[in-house]
C-alpha positions in Angstrom: 22.7 -49.8 -2.3 23.9 -47.3 -5.1 24.0 -44.2 -5.5 20.9 -42.7 -7.2 20.8 -39.8 -10.3 17.9 -37.8 -10.4 18.5 -35.4 -13.7 15.2 -32.8 -13.4 13.7 -32.8 -17.2 14.7 -28.7 -18.8 11.2 -28.8 -19.5 10.7 -27.8 -16.1 11.7 -23.7 -16.0 10.8 -21.9 -18.9 13.5 -18.8 -18.3 16.4 -21.6 -19.7 16.5 -20.0 -23.3 16.8 -16.8 -21.6 20.0 -16.7 -20.2 20.5 -13.2 -20.1 17.6 -13.4 -17.4 19.7 -13.8 -14.3 18.7 -12.0 -11.0 21.7 -10.0 -10.1 21.2 -9.1 -14.3 17.0 -8.1 -13.3 18.1 -5.5 -10.4 19.9 -3.4 -12.1 17.0 -3.9 -14.8 14.6 -2.3 -11.9 17.5 0.2 -10.7 17.7 1.2 -14.0 13.6 1.6 -14.7 14.2 3.9 -11.6 16.4 5.8 -12.5 15.0 6.7 -16.5 10.8 7.2 -14.2 12.7 9.6 -11.9 13.7 11.8 -14.4 11.6 11.6 -16.3 9.3 12.6 -14.3 11.3 15.8 -12.8 12.7 17.1 -16.8 8.5 16.5 -17.6 7.2 18.0 -14.3 9.7 20.9 -14.8 8.6 22.2 -18.8 4.8 21.5 -18.5 4.2 23.2 -15.1 6.6 26.5 -17.0 4.7 25.5 -20.1 1.6 26.2 -19.3 2.4 28.9 -16.0 4.9 30.8 -17.9 5.1 29.5 -21.7 8.2 28.9 -21.4 10.7 26.3 -21.4 11.8 27.9 -18.0 15.7 26.5 -16.5 14.9 23.1 -18.1 18.8 22.3 -17.6 18.8 22.7 -14.2 16.0 20.7 -13.5 17.5 18.2 -15.2 20.4 18.0 -13.4 18.4 18.3 -10.5 16.6 15.1 -11.5 19.3 13.5 -12.0 21.0 13.8 -9.0 17.9 12.4 -6.9 18.2 9.8 -9.4 21.4 9.0 -8.7 20.5 9.4 -4.8 17.1 7.5 -5.1 19.3 3.9 -6.8 21.6 4.1 -4.5 19.4 4.5 -0.4 17.2 2.1 -2.0 20.3 -0.5 -3.2 22.1 0.2 0.5 18.2 -1.3 2.0 17.9 -4.3 -0.5 15.1 -3.0 -1.9 15.7 -4.6 -5.7 16.3 -8.4 -4.6 14.0 -10.0 -6.4 12.2 -10.9 -3.0 12.2 -7.6 -1.4 10.5 -6.5 -5.0 7.8 -8.8 -4.0 7.4 -7.6 -0.8 5.0 -5.3 -2.1 3.5 -3.5 1.5 7.6 -3.1 2.3 8.4 -1.5 -0.9 5.9 0.7 -0.9 6.7 1.8 2.2 10.7 1.7 1.9 9.9 4.0 -1.3 7.6 6.9 0.5 10.6 7.0 3.6 12.8 7.6 0.8 11.7 9.6 -1.4 10.2 11.6 0.9 13.7 12.0 3.0 15.7 13.0 -0.4 12.9 15.5 -1.3 13.4 17.0 2.4 17.2 16.5 2.7 17.7 18.6 -0.9 16.0 21.4 -0.5 17.5 21.5 3.3 20.9 21.2 1.3 19.7 24.3 -2.1 18.3 26.0 0.9 21.4 26.0 2.7 23.1 27.1 -0.5 21.2 29.4 -1.4 20.6 28.2 -4.5 16.7 27.2 -3.8 15.6 30.6 -5.6 16.2 28.3 -8.8 13.5 26.4 -8.2 9.7 27.0 -8.3 7.5 25.4 -5.5 5.1 24.3 -8.4 7.3 22.4 -9.9 8.7 20.7 -6.8 5.8 19.8 -5.2 4.4 18.7 -9.0 7.8 16.9 -8.9 7.0 15.2 -5.8 3.9 13.4 -6.6 4.2 12.8 -9.7 7.2 11.3 -8.9 6.1 9.2 -6.4 3.3 7.9 -8.3 4.7 6.8 -11.2 7.5 4.4 -8.6 4.7 3.7 -6.7 2.3 2.4 -9.8 6.0 1.2 -11.2 7.0 -0.7 -8.7 3.3 -2.5 -8.1 3.6 -3.5 -12.5 7.7 -4.5 -11.0 6.4 -6.2 -8.5 3.7 -8.7 -9.8 6.0 -9.8 -12.7 9.0 -10.2 -10.6 6.1 -13.0 -8.4 4.9 -14.9 -12.0 8.7 -14.9 -13.0 10.1 -15.9 -9.7 6.9 -18.8 -9.7 7.2 -20.3 -12.9 11.3 -20.2 -12.6 12.4 -17.6 -15.2 15.5 -16.6 -13.4 16.6 -20.5 -13.2 19.9 -20.0 -15.3 22.5 -20.9 -12.8 24.0 -24.1 -13.9 24.3 -26.1 -10.3 24.3 -29.7 -9.4 22.6 -31.4 -5.6 24.3 -33.5 -3.9 21.4 -34.7 -1.3 20.9 -37.1 1.5 18.9 -40.2 0.2 15.2 -38.3 0.4 15.9 -34.7 1.9 15.7 -34.0 -2.2 11.8 -35.0 -2.3 11.3 -34.0 1.0 12.1 -30.4 1.1 11.4 -27.0 -0.6 15.1 -26.5 -1.0 14.6 -27.9 -4.5 12.2 -25.7 -5.4 13.0 -22.8 -4.2 16.7 -22.4 -6.0 15.1 -23.4 -9.4 12.5 -20.5 -8.8 15.5 -17.8 -7.2 18.7 -18.3 -10.1 19.4 -21.8 -10.2 18.8 -24.3 -12.7 19.4 -27.8 -10.6 21.1 -30.3 -13.8 21.9 -33.3 -11.5 20.6 -34.3 -8.1 22.7 -36.9 -6.3 21.5 -38.9 -3.6 23.0 -40.7 -1.2 21.7 -43.3 1.4 21.8 -42.5 5.0 23.9 -45.3 5.2 26.7 -44.5 3.4 27.1 -41.5 4.3 27.5 -42.4 7.7 30.5 -44.7 6.6 33.6 -43.0 7.3 35.1 -44.7 4.5 32.3 -43.1 2.0 35.1 -41.5 -0.6 36.3 -45.2 -1.0 33.0 -47.2 -1.5 31.8 -44.0 -4.2 35.4 -42.6 -5.8 33.9 -43.8 -9.1 30.4 -41.7 -8.5 32.4 -38.8 -7.3 34.5 -39.5 -10.5 31.7 -39.4 -12.9 29.5 -36.2 -10.8 32.9 -34.3 -11.2 33.3 -35.1 -14.9 29.6 -34.0 -15.4 30.7 -31.1 -14.7 32.9 -30.0 -16.1 31.1 -31.2 -19.4 28.4 -28.6 -18.3 30.1 -25.6 -16.7 28.5 -26.3 -14.1 28.9 -23.0 -11.9 27.5 -23.7 -7.9 27.2 -27.3 -6.1 24.8 -28.1 -3.5 24.5 -30.0 -0.6 21.4 -31.3 1.4 21.6 -33.3 4.3 21.5 -33.9 7.9 24.4 -31.0 9.6 25.2 -33.3 12.0 26.9 -35.1 9.6 30.0 -33.3 9.6 32.9 -36.4 8.2 29.3 -36.9 5.2 30.7 -33.1 4.6 34.0 -32.3 4.7 34.4 -35.8 3.0 32.3 -34.8 0.1 34.1 -31.0 0.1 37.5 -32.8 -0.2 36.7 -34.9 -3.2 34.7 -31.8 -4.9 38.7 -29.6 -3.8 39.3 -29.6 -7.6 36.5 -28.1 -9.2 36.4 -24.3 -8.9 33.1 -23.7 -8.0 31.3 -22.2 -5.1 29.8 -25.3 -3.0 26.7 -24.5 -0.6 25.9 -26.2 2.4 21.7 -26.0 2.6 20.4 -26.3 5.9 18.7 -29.6 6.3 15.1 -28.9 7.3 15.2 -29.3 11.3 18.4 -26.1 11.0 16.0 -24.6 8.2 12.7 -23.9 10.7 15.1 -22.2 13.2 17.2 -19.7 9.9 13.9 -18.5 9.0 13.9 -16.2 12.0 16.4 -13.1 12.2 20.2 -13.2 12.7 22.0 -11.8 15.2 25.5 -11.0 15.3 27.2 -11.5 18.9 31.3 -10.8 18.3 31.6 -14.1 15.5 29.0 -16.2 17.3 25.5 -16.0 14.9 22.0 -16.5 16.6 18.4 -17.0 15.2 16.2 -15.0 17.3 13.2 -17.3 17.7 11.5 -14.7 20.0 12.3 -10.8 20.1 12.3 -9.4 22.6 10.1 -6.6 23.5 9.9 -3.1 21.4 13.8 -1.3 21.4 13.8 2.0 23.2 13.0 3.4 19.9 10.5 1.7 18.8 8.3 2.7 22.0 8.6 6.0 21.5 7.6 6.4 17.6 4.3 3.8 19.0 4.2 6.2 21.9 4.3 9.2 19.9 2.0 8.2 17.3 -0.5 6.6 20.4 -0.5 10.5 22.1 -1.0 11.9 18.2 -3.9 9.8 17.9 -5.8 9.4 21.1 -5.2 13.5 20.8 -7.0 13.5 17.2 -9.6 11.3 18.3 -10.9 12.3 21.8 -11.2 15.7 19.5 -13.7 13.9 16.9 -15.6 11.7 19.0 -15.9 14.2 21.8 -19.6 14.7 20.7 -20.2 11.4 20.5 -19.1 10.7 24.0 -21.1 13.1 25.7 -23.9 12.2 23.8 -23.4 8.6 24.6 -23.0 9.5 28.2 -26.2 10.9 28.5 -28.2 8.2 26.8 -26.1 5.7 29.4 -27.6 7.6 32.4 -31.0 7.8 30.9 -31.7 4.3 30.2 -30.2 3.0 33.4 -29.1 2.9 36.6 -25.3 3.0 37.5 -22.6 4.2 36.3 -21.5 6.5 33.5 -17.9 4.2 32.9 -17.6 0.5 33.5 -14.2 -0.4 35.1 -12.0 -3.8 34.9 -8.8 -4.4 36.2 -6.7 -6.2 32.9 -3.1 -7.0 32.8 -0.6 -4.8 30.4 2.6 -3.9 29.6 4.7 -6.9 31.3 2.3 -8.4 33.5 1.3 -5.1 34.9 -2.5 -4.6 36.3 -4.3 -1.7 35.6 -8.2 0.1 35.3 -9.8 0.4 32.1 -12.5 2.4 31.1 -15.3 0.8 29.3 -19.2 2.6 28.1 -21.2 0.7 30.5 -23.2 -1.7 28.4 -24.5 -4.0 31.3 -26.5 -4.5 34.0 -23.5 -5.5 36.5 -20.1 -3.8 37.2 -17.8 -7.5 37.3 -14.9 -7.5 38.5 -12.8 -10.4 40.7 -12.1 -13.8 40.0 -14.9 -15.0 38.5 -16.3 -13.7 35.8 -18.5 -13.9 32.6 -18.5 -13.4 29.0 -20.4 -11.5 27.5 -22.9 -13.8 24.7 -25.2 -13.1 22.6 -28.0 -11.7 23.4 -26.8 -11.7 26.7 -29.8 -10.6 29.1 -26.6 -8.6 31.3 -27.0 -6.0 28.0 -28.9 -3.0 28.4 -30.0 -1.8 25.7 -28.4 1.0 24.2 -25.2 -1.1 25.6 -26.7 -4.1 23.1 -26.2 -1.1 20.2 -22.6 0.2 21.8 -21.5 -2.7 21.7 -22.3 -3.4 17.8 -20.7 -0.2 17.0 -17.9 -0.5 19.6 -17.9 2.6 20.6 -18.3 1.4 24.4 -14.6 0.8 23.2 -13.9 5.1 22.9 -13.1 5.5 27.0 -9.8 3.8 26.5 -8.6 6.5 24.6 -7.8 7.8 28.3 -6.2 4.6 29.1 -3.9 5.5 25.6 -2.9 8.7 27.4 -2.6 7.5 30.6 0.1 5.5 28.9 -1.6 1.9 30.1 -2.7 1.3 26.7 -1.7 1.5 22.8 -3.9 2.6 20.1 -2.4 -1.0 18.6 -2.0 -3.9 20.4 -3.5 -7.5 21.6 -7.4 -7.1 23.5 -6.4 -7.6 26.9 -8.5 -9.6 28.4 -10.3 -9.4 32.0 -7.9 -10.3 34.5 -9.8 -13.8 35.9 -9.5 -14.9 32.2 -5.6 -13.9 31.5 -4.8 -16.5 34.1 -7.2 -19.3 33.2 -5.1 -18.4 29.9 -1.8 -18.5 30.8 -2.3 -21.6 32.2 -3.6 -23.9 29.0 -1.9 -21.9 26.5 1.8 -22.1 25.9 2.8 -18.5 24.7 -0.3 -16.9 25.6 1.8 -14.8 28.6 4.3 -13.4 25.6 0.7 -11.4 25.0 2.0 -8.8 27.6 5.9 -7.8 25.3 3.6 -4.9 24.5 0.8 -2.8 25.2 -2.3 -3.9 25.2 -4.5 -2.3 22.3 -7.9 -0.9 21.5 -7.6 -2.5 18.5 -5.2 -5.3 17.1 -4.8 -7.5 14.2 -6.8 -10.3 16.1 -9.2 -8.5 14.9 -9.1 -6.5 11.9 -9.2 -10.6 10.8 -12.1 -11.2 12.8 -11.0 -12.6 16.0 -13.2 -10.2 17.7 -15.5 -10.8 20.7 -16.8 -14.0 21.9 -13.9 -16.5 22.0 -16.5 -19.2 23.4 -14.0 -22.4 22.0 -10.1 -23.0 23.5 -9.7 -23.1 19.9 -10.7 -19.5 19.1 -8.4 -18.1 21.4 -5.3 -20.0 20.5 -5.7 -18.4 17.5 -6.6 -15.1 18.9 -3.1 -15.2 20.5 -1.6 -16.5 17.2 -1.8 -13.6 15.2 -1.5 -11.4 18.4 2.3 -13.2 18.5 3.2 -12.4 14.4 2.0 -9.2 15.2 5.2 -8.3 18.3 7.4 -10.1 16.3 6.5 -8.6 12.8 5.9 -4.8 14.7 6.3 -1.6 12.5 4.4 1.6 12.7 2.9 1.2 8.9 1.9 -2.1 10.5 0.2 -0.4 13.2 -1.3 2.4 11.2 -2.4 -0.5 8.6 -4.2 -2.0 11.5 -6.2 2.0 12.5 -7.1 1.9 8.9 -8.2 -1.6 8.8 -10.2 -1.5 12.0 -11.9 2.2 10.5 -13.2 0.3 7.4 -13.7 -3.6 8.1 -14.2 -3.3 12.0 -16.9 -0.9 12.7 -18.5 -1.3 9.6 -18.8 -5.5 9.7 -19.5 -5.5 13.6 -19.4 -9.1 15.0 -19.6 -7.7 19.0 -22.3 -8.1 20.9 
């Protein structure tokens, strides 16, 4: 079978005519825009504040110099964090976090420097505060616009200006996302050369297909090809080496694209271990630094919540004692970090106190639930005593919800990744809960979906994600309760 040549039409990318619109150029323009906005914000705030308060321009040259210094440092710090990469620009939550932390840290560092060098008297507090707030607001608004524009440009292939050819194993070019992905991120595939698997497996690949490779090399020279991509099974080492040997006369880079099987694993973070790189298919439990940050948030958040909700908890305790017989608190064995058992605190909402090898989940219109208990469960007030578990260190504000020990043992046997939930402390609220998987899990599919969300949370944990879950809990879960 002959090698088949496919030439994608030039109309597939709207950005071909704009040869200047390359990813590197766009990234530099984004950095320049940041600097320009910071300069305008800094000088504008200084002039505006002094005109309004004193009727003069003030020391505009001093503030201009400070604005230049801040702009340069902001650009450098953002570039170091790869914040101007096109994919990073489209990730708006990450961009917001990076902008907020970089901007705040930069102002803090410069204020310390100004105090240390005894030049802080040169800057008015009003101008500094207004510059911080206005500059941050302008940057965040600009980042939002830039993210939307960049995402649209990536979807339409506006950056596809790097002229490239692809040599692919027959069928992979259509079954893989590589062709579309390359087109979106700066490469215009001028020609795709498909080689049947039988030919690639042959030790005589070069000699049997010499004419085809010569034609391809001629085409690359005549059309000023800048890149060559190889898309084939990585196990075909002989074919890859042979093609590299045939293309060595072309002074262009040759890239090996992951095949569909390898690409699945390379989506995970790559870790360097000496001269060997590994894909971290499953991340370890949180590092010491991450645990310390999470614990600090738990202590501050739980203490504040107890202070705020103390009157509510007191009234709840009184109502429970007045409306039904039994203790105020319900304690049940749950499994926490590393599978260790602990006793969870909840306000008692049922007439029974089940804690053993067999426990029935609460159901809709469950007769075991007391009248006041039904209201407590709908408003999630019954969960408030778990703030004590957070202060004790058994739980966190955010994490996978702990299930009764009996249910835990059952699900560990029938859901493969269930036990991985114990790599972090269980939480009062969690990523699964704020995404709608809260309350009774009367089918296995519902529990599997909840576990999927829990595992995503563990693998993608950040302090900002915890804050997002807490905010979403307040605005969504407590207002649109689905528990019973």
